[in-house]
C-alpha angles and dihedrals in degrees: 000000000000118000117235116255115245113219105174136062094230142357090261090067093058091086092055104041123071119190114197131184117242125242116262108270094015110144122231089235093061122121139207091294086078092052103051092269091300111137118240141141135224126240128179113243091231088066089067098035103041106016089041092220114168134205138274099049118245120245090254093051092051094045091050093050088049094047093055093031101231134138115240093253090050090069111085114241092241087060095045084062091059088052092048094045092049092054091047091053093046092049092047092055093045097252133129111241112246129198095220091053090050091049090050087065099034140039124207117234139158117261117245093266091048092230101109138027121244137188119231120199114247112245110260094014101075108161105157135032121230113275095222130001092220116017108198139163100044105094099091097038113083141131137218113237116204135165131224137218091279092074125001094179092083089093098040126111105030140053113280101194137047109291121209098190107063128192108228118171135176115270114276118261126220087248092058094054130086118252088253092054094044090058092051090052090054092051090061098070098138133076111241128202107242097205092051093051090050094046092056097038092112095040111070095185095052093043090051089051093049094047091047091052089052092053094048090044100050101028131056111246093254091053089049091053093048091047090050092052089047092052093048093048089045093051092045091049090049091050091051092048089050 
């Protein structure tokens, strides 16, 4: 028996998000002209089911799509996993995910077939492993995400439809980041397993156990202690600033 796919982050969002099936033969690069002028965006079903993304998009996810100028379906599922895992890490450590920090670790590029956009890890700054070596079986399975009159902001703040002119820039350097962002980059000194982060996203106890294991495996005990202190002081400073 197949398990139902969850689309929203909480029951409260059910009233704002409308998931609609696509017309047979409708391409994933279509726009509002195929939907009677009503705005929407496409997302592959695997993003919800395997990457465990939830709607509405977070501020970080919207800002990242806008920064590289791509529609949600234009980002390859393997790379949505990077976005999801980065958000999970930041939230676990009590940090707000920032686009500049993400683009310090990753660089946006087109895939070989030039259909989707991917993120490549920057040499010497590896933070997350690849979700799946060969991600297949997702291409023909996508949904149309719409909003209703309860909240029209679901579709605000990012490109909805396939974009031809992408905004690829070189990875951020530490010198380009704010002091706050530089500290966050230095906190992430361990390579984390993306599938494991996503697997435990809805289980805080298991997630904490996995991340703790990573810290003790990759870092000497003294470094773990110092990183933990740094995380606590950084979170406290962020709380005070907030």
